[in-house]
Jmol script that loads the backbone (N, CA, C; Angstrom):
load data "model"
ATOM      1  N   ILE A   1       0.858  -1.189   0.000  1.00  0.00           N
ATOM      2  CA  ILE A   1       0.000   0.000   0.000  1.00  0.00           C
ATOM      3  C   ILE A   1       0.895   1.241   0.000  1.00  0.00           C
ATOM      4  N   SER A   2       0.528   2.242  -0.778  1.00  0.00           N
ATOM      5  CA  SER A   2       1.345   3.456  -0.851  1.00  0.00           C
ATOM      6  C   SER A   2       0.863   4.533   0.119  1.00  0.00           C
ATOM      7  N   LEU A   3      -0.278   4.339   0.731  1.00  0.00           N
ATOM      8  CA  LEU A   3      -0.804   5.302   1.694  1.00  0.00           C
ATOM      9  C   LEU A   3       0.049   5.283   2.956  1.00  0.00           C
ATOM     10  N   LYS A   4       0.540   6.457   3.378  1.00  0.00           N
ATOM     11  CA  LYS A   4       1.419   6.545   4.548  1.00  0.00           C
ATOM     12  C   LYS A   4       0.739   7.167   5.761  1.00  0.00           C
ATOM     13  N   ARG A   5      -0.079   8.227   5.540  1.00  0.00           N
ATOM     14  CA  ARG A   5      -0.688   8.977   6.640  1.00  0.00           C
ATOM     15  C   ARG A   5      -2.123   9.367   6.285  1.00  0.00           C
ATOM     16  N   VAL A   6      -2.964   9.402   7.316  1.00  0.00           N
ATOM     17  CA  VAL A   6      -4.326   9.916   7.173  1.00  0.00           C
ATOM     18  C   VAL A   6      -4.505  10.969   8.259  1.00  0.00           C
ATOM     19  N   PHE A   7      -4.968  12.150   7.868  1.00  0.00           N
ATOM     20  CA  PHE A   7      -5.234  13.235   8.800  1.00  0.00           C
ATOM     21  C   PHE A   7      -6.741  13.319   9.020  1.00  0.00           C
ATOM     22  N   ALA A   8      -7.151  13.268  10.280  1.00  0.00           N
ATOM     23  CA  ALA A   8      -8.561  13.387  10.631  1.00  0.00           C
ATOM     24  C   ALA A   8      -8.738  14.679  11.413  1.00  0.00           C
ATOM     25  N   GLY A   9      -9.709  15.503  11.057  1.00  0.00           N
ATOM     26  CA  GLY A   9      -9.910  16.757  11.769  1.00  0.00           C
ATOM     27  C   GLY A   9     -11.349  17.209  11.705  1.00  0.00           C
ATOM     28  N   GLY A  10     -11.677  18.187  12.536  1.00  0.00           N
ATOM     29  CA  GLY A  10     -13.011  18.779  12.515  1.00  0.00           C
ATOM     30  C   GLY A  10     -13.874  18.404  13.703  1.00  0.00           C
ATOM     31  N   GLU A  11     -13.708  17.209  14.218  1.00  0.00           N
ATOM     32  CA  GLU A  11     -14.488  16.729  15.362  1.00  0.00           C
ATOM     33  C   GLU A  11     -13.570  15.907  16.245  1.00  0.00           C
ATOM     34  N   PRO A  12     -13.932  15.710  17.521  1.00  0.00           N
ATOM     35  CA  PRO A  12     -13.139  14.804  18.347  1.00  0.00           C
ATOM     36  C   PRO A  12     -13.107  13.408  17.708  1.00  0.00           C
ATOM     37  N   LEU A  13     -11.963  12.767  17.767  1.00  0.00           N
ATOM     38  CA  LEU A  13     -11.803  11.435  17.201  1.00  0.00           C
ATOM     39  C   LEU A  13     -12.190  10.395  18.245  1.00  0.00           C
ATOM     40  N   ALA A  14     -13.186   9.602  17.936  1.00  0.00           N
ATOM     41  CA  ALA A  14     -13.656   8.568  18.864  1.00  0.00           C
ATOM     42  C   ALA A  14     -12.637   7.435  18.942  1.00  0.00           C
ATOM     43  N   PRO A  15     -12.323   6.970  20.152  1.00  0.00           N
ATOM     44  CA  PRO A  15     -11.357   5.875  20.290  1.00  0.00           C
ATOM     45  C   PRO A  15     -11.728   4.631  19.485  1.00  0.00           C
ATOM     46  N   HIS A  16     -13.025   4.291  19.412  1.00  0.00           N
ATOM     47  CA  HIS A  16     -13.407   3.099  18.645  1.00  0.00           C
ATOM     48  C   HIS A  16     -13.135   3.287  17.153  1.00  0.00           C
ATOM     49  N   THR A  17     -13.222   4.518  16.667  1.00  0.00           N
ATOM     50  CA  THR A  17     -12.905   4.802  15.267  1.00  0.00           C
ATOM     51  C   THR A  17     -11.406   4.642  15.030  1.00  0.00           C
ATOM     52  N   ALA A  18     -10.594   5.159  15.964  1.00  0.00           N
ATOM     53  CA  ALA A  18      -9.147   5.023  15.857  1.00  0.00           C
ATOM     54  C   ALA A  18      -8.728   3.546  15.901  1.00  0.00           C
ATOM     55  N   ALA A  19      -9.357   2.774  16.775  1.00  0.00           N
ATOM     56  CA  ALA A  19      -9.041   1.350  16.887  1.00  0.00           C
ATOM     57  C   ALA A  19      -9.420   0.599  15.609  1.00  0.00           C
ATOM     58  N   ARG A  20     -10.563   0.929  15.060  1.00  0.00           N
ATOM     59  CA  ARG A  20     -11.004   0.286  13.806  1.00  0.00           C
ATOM     60  C   ARG A  20     -10.052   0.627  12.672  1.00  0.00           C
ATOM     61  N   PHE A  21      -9.646   1.892  12.601  1.00  0.00           N
ATOM     62  CA  PHE A  21      -8.685   2.326  11.583  1.00  0.00           C
ATOM     63  C   PHE A  21      -7.398   1.500  11.706  1.00  0.00           C
ATOM     64  N   ALA A  22      -6.877   1.391  12.939  1.00  0.00           N
ATOM     65  CA  ALA A  22      -5.627   0.656  13.173  1.00  0.00           C
ATOM     66  C   ALA A  22      -5.752  -0.812  12.783  1.00  0.00           C
ATOM     67  N   SER A  23      -6.924  -1.398  13.009  1.00  0.00           N
ATOM     68  CA  SER A  23      -7.097  -2.808  12.652  1.00  0.00           C
ATOM     69  C   SER A  23      -7.185  -3.006  11.134  1.00  0.00           C
ATOM     70  N   LEU A  24      -7.729  -2.024  10.429  1.00  0.00           N
ATOM     71  CA  LEU A  24      -7.864  -2.131   8.975  1.00  0.00           C
ATOM     72  C   LEU A  24      -6.603  -1.707   8.227  1.00  0.00           C
ATOM     73  N   LEU A  25      -5.896  -0.707   8.759  1.00  0.00           N
ATOM     74  CA  LEU A  25      -4.709  -0.160   8.088  1.00  0.00           C
ATOM     75  C   LEU A  25      -3.557  -0.010   9.086  1.00  0.00           C
ATOM     76  N   PRO A  26      -3.023  -1.104   9.606  1.00  0.00           N
ATOM     77  CA  PRO A  26      -2.006  -1.017  10.654  1.00  0.00           C
ATOM     78  C   PRO A  26      -0.716  -0.337  10.228  1.00  0.00           C
ATOM     79  N   GLN A  27      -0.416  -0.298   8.942  1.00  0.00           N
ATOM     80  CA  GLN A  27       0.824   0.301   8.463  1.00  0.00           C
ATOM     81  C   GLN A  27       0.685   1.794   8.142  1.00  0.00           C
ATOM     82  N   VAL A  28      -0.498   2.366   8.353  1.00  0.00           N
ATOM     83  CA  VAL A  28      -0.772   3.764   8.023  1.00  0.00           C
ATOM     84  C   VAL A  28      -0.879   4.580   9.314  1.00  0.00           C
ATOM     85  N   SER A  29      -0.171   5.717   9.366  1.00  0.00           N
ATOM     86  CA  SER A  29      -0.248   6.612  10.533  1.00  0.00           C
ATOM     87  C   SER A  29      -1.551   7.394  10.497  1.00  0.00           C
ATOM     88  N   LEU A  30      -2.212   7.476  11.644  1.00  0.00           N
ATOM     89  CA  LEU A  30      -3.427   8.279  11.782  1.00  0.00           C
ATOM     90  C   LEU A  30      -3.082   9.488  12.639  1.00  0.00           C
ATOM     91  N   ILE A  31      -3.329  10.669  12.123  1.00  0.00           N
ATOM     92  CA  ILE A  31      -2.998  11.908  12.822  1.00  0.00           C
ATOM     93  C   ILE A  31      -4.291  12.662  13.100  1.00  0.00           C
ATOM     94  N   HIS A  32      -4.523  12.912  14.387  1.00  0.00           N
ATOM     95  CA  HIS A  32      -5.732  13.613  14.815  1.00  0.00           C
ATOM     96  C   HIS A  32      -5.438  15.107  14.833  1.00  0.00           C
ATOM     97  N   GLY A  33      -6.076  15.866  13.949  1.00  0.00           N
ATOM     98  CA  GLY A  33      -5.927  17.314  13.926  1.00  0.00           C
ATOM     99  C   GLY A  33      -7.050  17.949  14.729  1.00  0.00           C
ATOM    100  N   TYR A  34      -6.741  19.017  15.446  1.00  0.00           N
ATOM    101  CA  TYR A  34      -7.729  19.661  16.298  1.00  0.00           C
ATOM    102  C   TYR A  34      -7.642  21.161  16.111  1.00  0.00           C
ATOM    103  N   GLY A  35      -8.765  21.811  15.909  1.00  0.00           N
ATOM    104  CA  GLY A  35      -8.786  23.261  15.741  1.00  0.00           C
ATOM    105  C   GLY A  35     -10.216  23.748  15.623  1.00  0.00           C
ATOM    106  N   PRO A  36     -10.390  25.029  15.287  1.00  0.00           N
ATOM    107  CA  PRO A  36     -11.739  25.582  15.184  1.00  0.00           C
ATOM    108  C   PRO A  36     -12.524  24.923  14.051  1.00  0.00           C
ATOM    109  N   THR A  37     -13.724  24.492  14.351  1.00  0.00           N
ATOM    110  CA  THR A  37     -14.554  23.779  13.378  1.00  0.00           C
ATOM    111  C   THR A  37     -14.972  24.658  12.206  1.00  0.00           C
ATOM    112  N   GLU A  38     -15.131  25.952  12.446  1.00  0.00           N
ATOM    113  CA  GLU A  38     -15.635  26.837  11.399  1.00  0.00           C
ATOM    114  C   GLU A  38     -14.791  26.786  10.125  1.00  0.00           C
ATOM    115  N   ALA A  39     -13.497  26.578  10.250  1.00  0.00           N
ATOM    116  CA  ALA A  39     -12.631  26.591   9.076  1.00  0.00           C
ATOM    117  C   ALA A  39     -11.824  25.306   8.923  1.00  0.00           C
ATOM    118  N   THR A  40     -11.981  24.370   9.853  1.00  0.00           N
ATOM    119  CA  THR A  40     -11.171  23.157   9.899  1.00  0.00           C
ATOM    120  C   THR A  40      -9.688  23.496   9.742  1.00  0.00           C
ATOM    121  N   VAL A  41      -9.242  24.425  10.564  1.00  0.00           N
ATOM    122  CA  VAL A  41      -7.837  24.798  10.651  1.00  0.00           C
ATOM    123  C   VAL A  41      -7.289  24.087  11.875  1.00  0.00           C
ATOM    124  N   ASP A  42      -6.279  23.263  11.675  1.00  0.00           N
ATOM    125  CA  ASP A  42      -5.733  22.538  12.810  1.00  0.00           C
ATOM    126  C   ASP A  42      -4.776  23.418  13.595  1.00  0.00           C
ATOM    127  N   ALA A  43      -4.965  23.459  14.896  1.00  0.00           N
ATOM    128  CA  ALA A  43      -4.101  24.207  15.804  1.00  0.00           C
ATOM    129  C   ALA A  43      -3.211  23.259  16.596  1.00  0.00           C
ATOM    130  N   ALA A  44      -3.584  21.982  16.639  1.00  0.00           N
ATOM    131  CA  ALA A  44      -2.826  20.969  17.373  1.00  0.00           C
ATOM    132  C   ALA A  44      -2.941  19.656  16.610  1.00  0.00           C
ATOM    133  N   PHE A  45      -2.021  18.752  16.914  1.00  0.00           N
ATOM    134  CA  PHE A  45      -2.064  17.445  16.267  1.00  0.00           C
ATOM    135  C   PHE A  45      -1.555  16.374  17.218  1.00  0.00           C
ATOM    136  N   TYR A  46      -2.015  15.158  17.007  1.00  0.00           N
ATOM    137  CA  TYR A  46      -1.617  14.011  17.815  1.00  0.00           C
ATOM    138  C   TYR A  46      -1.469  12.814  16.892  1.00  0.00           C
ATOM    139  N   VAL A  47      -0.269  12.247  16.829  1.00  0.00           N
ATOM    140  CA  VAL A  47      -0.020  11.067  16.009  1.00  0.00           C
ATOM    141  C   VAL A  47      -0.377   9.843  16.840  1.00  0.00           C
ATOM    142  N   LEU A  48      -1.356   9.097  16.380  1.00  0.00           N
ATOM    143  CA  LEU A  48      -1.830   7.946  17.132  1.00  0.00           C
ATOM    144  C   LEU A  48      -0.888   6.763  17.013  1.00  0.00           C
ATOM    145  N   ASP A  49      -0.807   5.986  18.078  1.00  0.00           N
ATOM    146  CA  ASP A  49      -0.034   4.761  18.131  1.00  0.00           C
ATOM    147  C   ASP A  49      -0.988   3.666  18.604  1.00  0.00           C
ATOM    148  N   PRO A  50      -1.271   2.678  17.746  1.00  0.00           N
ATOM    149  CA  PRO A  50      -2.273   1.659  18.106  1.00  0.00           C
ATOM    150  C   PRO A  50      -1.984   0.954  19.429  1.00  0.00           C
ATOM    151  N   GLU A  51      -0.730   0.688  19.734  1.00  0.00           N
ATOM    152  CA  GLU A  51      -0.400   0.016  20.994  1.00  0.00           C
ATOM    153  C   GLU A  51      -0.633   0.930  22.192  1.00  0.00           C
ATOM    154  N   ARG A  52      -0.101   2.135  22.134  1.00  0.00           N
ATOM    155  CA  ARG A  52      -0.200   3.080  23.249  1.00  0.00           C
ATOM    156  C   ARG A  52      -1.635   3.548  23.473  1.00  0.00           C
ATOM    157  N   ASP A  53      -2.387   3.727  22.393  1.00  0.00           N
ATOM    158  CA  ASP A  53      -3.704   4.353  22.475  1.00  0.00           C
ATOM    159  C   ASP A  53      -4.865   3.364  22.501  1.00  0.00           C
ATOM    160  N   ARG A  54      -4.569   2.089  22.560  1.00  0.00           N
ATOM    161  CA  ARG A  54      -5.612   1.053  22.460  1.00  0.00           C
ATOM    162  C   ARG A  54      -6.741   1.211  23.475  1.00  0.00           C
ATOM    163  N   ASP A  55      -6.429   1.524  24.727  1.00  0.00           N
ATOM    164  CA  ASP A  55      -7.447   1.562  25.780  1.00  0.00           C
ATOM    165  C   ASP A  55      -7.845   2.963  26.209  1.00  0.00           C
ATOM    166  N   ARG A  56      -7.504   3.967  25.433  1.00  0.00           N
ATOM    167  CA  ARG A  56      -7.859   5.347  25.793  1.00  0.00           C
ATOM    168  C   ARG A  56      -9.369   5.554  25.735  1.00  0.00           C
ATOM    169  N   LEU A  57      -9.872   6.354  26.655  1.00  0.00           N
ATOM    170  CA  LEU A  57     -11.282   6.734  26.621  1.00  0.00           C
ATOM    171  C   LEU A  57     -11.486   7.963  25.746  1.00  0.00           C
ATOM    172  N   ARG A  58     -10.418   8.765  25.589  1.00  0.00           N
ATOM    173  CA  ARG A  58     -10.439   9.940  24.716  1.00  0.00           C
ATOM    174  C   ARG A  58      -9.107  10.044  24.000  1.00  0.00           C
ATOM    175  N   ILE A  59      -9.139  10.547  22.786  1.00  0.00           N
ATOM    176  CA  ILE A  59      -7.916  10.791  22.026  1.00  0.00           C
ATOM    177  C   ILE A  59      -7.440  12.205  22.364  1.00  0.00           C
ATOM    178  N   PRO A  60      -6.178  12.374  22.767  1.00  0.00           N
ATOM    179  CA  PRO A  60      -5.674  13.713  23.104  1.00  0.00           C
ATOM    180  C   PRO A  60      -5.697  14.660  21.905  1.00  0.00           C
ATOM    181  N   ILE A  61      -5.750  15.954  22.184  1.00  0.00           N
ATOM    182  CA  ILE A  61      -5.663  16.928  21.085  1.00  0.00           C
ATOM    183  C   ILE A  61      -4.219  17.094  20.650  1.00  0.00           C
ATOM    184  N   GLY A  62      -3.262  16.710  21.475  1.00  0.00           N
ATOM    185  CA  GLY A  62      -1.868  16.684  21.074  1.00  0.00           C
ATOM    186  C   GLY A  62      -1.108  17.962  21.332  1.00  0.00           C
ATOM    187  N   LYS A  63      -0.119  18.194  20.477  1.00  0.00           N
ATOM    188  CA  LYS A  63       0.788  19.333  20.607  1.00  0.00           C
ATOM    189  C   LYS A  63       0.376  20.430  19.631  1.00  0.00           C
ATOM    190  N   PRO A  64       0.769  21.681  19.934  1.00  0.00           N
ATOM    191  CA  PRO A  64       0.471  22.757  18.979  1.00  0.00           C
ATOM    192  C   PRO A  64       1.249  22.566  17.682  1.00  0.00           C
ATOM    193  N   VAL A  65       0.687  23.051  16.585  1.00  0.00           N
ATOM    194  CA  VAL A  65       1.399  23.023  15.309  1.00  0.00           C
ATOM    195  C   VAL A  65       2.649  23.883  15.445  1.00  0.00           C
ATOM    196  N   PRO A  66       3.684  23.638  14.640  1.00  0.00           N
ATOM    197  CA  PRO A  66       4.914  24.436  14.734  1.00  0.00           C
ATOM    198  C   PRO A  66       4.633  25.939  14.637  1.00  0.00           C
ATOM    199  N   GLY A  67       5.290  26.691  15.510  1.00  0.00           N
ATOM    200  CA  GLY A  67       5.146  28.143  15.518  1.00  0.00           C
ATOM    201  C   GLY A  67       3.939  28.650  16.282  1.00  0.00           C
ATOM    202  N   ALA A  68       3.234  27.757  16.966  1.00  0.00           N
ATOM    203  CA  ALA A  68       2.018  28.166  17.693  1.00  0.00           C
ATOM    204  C   ALA A  68       2.128  27.766  19.158  1.00  0.00           C
ATOM    205  N   ARG A  69       1.291  28.371  19.979  1.00  0.00           N
ATOM    206  CA  ARG A  69       1.142  27.989  21.387  1.00  0.00           C
ATOM    207  C   ARG A  69      -0.286  27.518  21.577  1.00  0.00           C
ATOM    208  N   LEU A  70      -0.461  26.625  22.514  1.00  0.00           N
ATOM    209  CA  LEU A  70      -1.773  26.051  22.773  1.00  0.00           C
ATOM    210  C   LEU A  70      -2.127  26.273  24.235  1.00  0.00           C
ATOM    211  N   TYR A  71      -3.285  26.856  24.480  1.00  0.00           N
ATOM    212  CA  TYR A  71      -3.783  27.075  25.836  1.00  0.00           C
ATOM    213  C   TYR A  71      -5.135  26.399  25.962  1.00  0.00           C
ATOM    214  N   VAL A  72      -5.304  25.614  27.007  1.00  0.00           N
ATOM    215  CA  VAL A  72      -6.590  24.995  27.298  1.00  0.00           C
ATOM    216  C   VAL A  72      -7.186  25.769  28.465  1.00  0.00           C
ATOM    217  N   LEU A  73      -8.416  26.262  28.269  1.00  0.00           N
ATOM    218  CA  LEU A  73      -9.075  27.104  29.267  1.00  0.00           C
ATOM    219  C   LEU A  73     -10.283  26.391  29.862  1.00  0.00           C
ATOM    220  N   ASP A  74     -10.586  26.717  31.098  1.00  0.00           N
ATOM    221  CA  ASP A  74     -11.802  26.195  31.706  1.00  0.00           C
ATOM    222  C   ASP A  74     -12.962  27.142  31.363  1.00  0.00           C
ATOM    223  N   PRO A  75     -14.185  26.857  31.807  1.00  0.00           N
ATOM    224  CA  PRO A  75     -15.328  27.722  31.471  1.00  0.00           C
ATOM    225  C   PRO A  75     -15.174  29.178  31.929  1.00  0.00           C
ATOM    226  N   HIS A  76     -14.270  29.417  32.893  1.00  0.00           N
ATOM    227  CA  HIS A  76     -14.044  30.784  33.397  1.00  0.00           C
ATOM    228  C   HIS A  76     -12.838  31.449  32.732  1.00  0.00           C
ATOM    229  N   LEU A  77     -12.314  30.788  31.671  1.00  0.00           N
ATOM    230  CA  LEU A  77     -11.176  31.265  30.883  1.00  0.00           C
ATOM    231  C   LEU A  77      -9.863  31.247  31.658  1.00  0.00           C
ATOM    232  N   ALA A  78      -9.772  30.402  32.681  1.00  0.00           N
ATOM    233  CA  ALA A  78      -8.521  30.219  33.409  1.00  0.00           C
ATOM    234  C   ALA A  78      -7.700  29.134  32.702  1.00  0.00           C
ATOM    235  N   VAL A  79      -6.402  29.403  32.518  1.00  0.00           N
ATOM    236  CA  VAL A  79      -5.516  28.443  31.871  1.00  0.00           C
ATOM    237  C   VAL A  79      -5.407  27.184  32.727  1.00  0.00           C
ATOM    238  N   GLN A  80      -5.528  26.024  32.060  1.00  0.00           N
ATOM    239  CA  GLN A  80      -5.465  24.744  32.747  1.00  0.00           C
ATOM    240  C   GLN A  80      -4.089  24.100  32.545  1.00  0.00           C
ATOM    241  N   PRO A  81      -3.632  23.296  33.506  1.00  0.00           N
ATOM    242  CA  PRO A  81      -2.334  22.642  33.363  1.00  0.00           C
ATOM    243  C   PRO A  81      -2.408  21.521  32.321  1.00  0.00           C
ATOM    244  N   CYS A  82      -1.243  21.062  31.878  1.00  0.00           N
ATOM    245  CA  CYS A  82      -1.190  19.947  30.925  1.00  0.00           C
ATOM    246  C   CYS A  82      -1.887  18.732  31.510  1.00  0.00           C
ATOM    247  N   GLY A  83      -2.561  18.011  30.631  1.00  0.00           N
ATOM    248  CA  GLY A  83      -3.230  16.780  31.055  1.00  0.00           C
ATOM    249  C   GLY A  83      -4.678  17.010  31.404  1.00  0.00           C
TER     250      GLY A  83
END
end "model"
wireframe off; spacefill off
backbone 0.3
color backbone group
C-alpha cells in the first residue's frame, strides 16, 4: 500500500474509530488534527499509536502546530495545566 498517513480533523476522534482504523490499516499513521470547526484549521495534532492508544477513553488533542502555542481554558477562561 502506498498510503502513509491519514489526517482526521473537525471533530473529536472517537477511540473506537481510531481502533477500527488501526485494525484495517495497521501500516498507516493516523494523525488527529484539532482546531476551530468553522474553518477546519488545525491548531494541534496528535499522532496515534495503536499500541499506546488502544485503551484510551479519549484521544488527546496533542501538541500545537509548529510556531504556535496552545492554551486549554476552563469555562471561566482560566488556563489549565497539561493533562
